[in-house]
N, C-alpha and C positions, 0 to 999 in steps of 0.2 A: 636627398639625392639632388644633384644639380642637373638641370635640364638644358636643352639647346638654346634657351633664351638667356642664360647666364652670360654676362658681358664677355668673359674670357673665352667661353665656348663659342659664342657668336662671332667674335673676332677671329678665332682660330679657323672656323669653318669658312668665313668670308675670305680670309687670306688664302686658304687652300684653293678655293674656287678661282680667285684672281690669278694665282700663280699658274694653275692649270690652263686657264684661258690664255694667259700670256705665252705659255709654251706652245699651245696650238697655233696662236698667231705667228709665233716665230717660225714654226714649220712651214707656214704659208707665205712668209715675208720674202720680198725681193731683196737682192743684195744690198741695196741702198739703205734699207730699214733694218737689216739683220743685226748690225753692230749695236745700234741704239737699243733695240729690243733685248738683245742678250745682256747688255749692261743694266737695263731696267729689271730684268729677271734676277740678275745677280744681286742687285741692291735689295729687291723684295725678299729674296731668300735669306740674305744675311739679316735683314731686319726681323723677319719672321722667326728665324732660329733664335735670335737674341731674345725676342719676346717669349718664346716657349721656354727658354732656359731661365729667364729672370722672373717671369710672371706665372705662366701656365703650370709648368711642372712643380714649382714650389706649392702652388695652390692645390694641385692634385695630391701631392705628398701630405700636405696638412689635412686634407679631407679624408685621406685613407690611412691616417695614423691609427695604430692600435688595433682594436677589434675589427674595424671596417677593412683594414688591409688583410688581416688574417682571414676574414670571411671571403674576400675576393680571391685570395690565394687558394682556398679550399674549392671555390667554385671553378676556378681555372684548371685546377688539378683534375677535376672530374670530367673535363671535356676531352 
């Protein structure tokens, strides 16, 4: 099992925190800073989505191939 210290997981979590922080900052920003922050968030989201599509999700799919995926499916079906 992969834990939160795995580089892909650590990066994912760190980026999620950073994006949430930026959105909170955007909500408090004055008009002069608003456009720059919105552009920064847009770039961060785009980069993060690409990272998840290219790196994280394929790693998850590889880790959950075969019996592991079937076991996860059974566990989720019971909830």
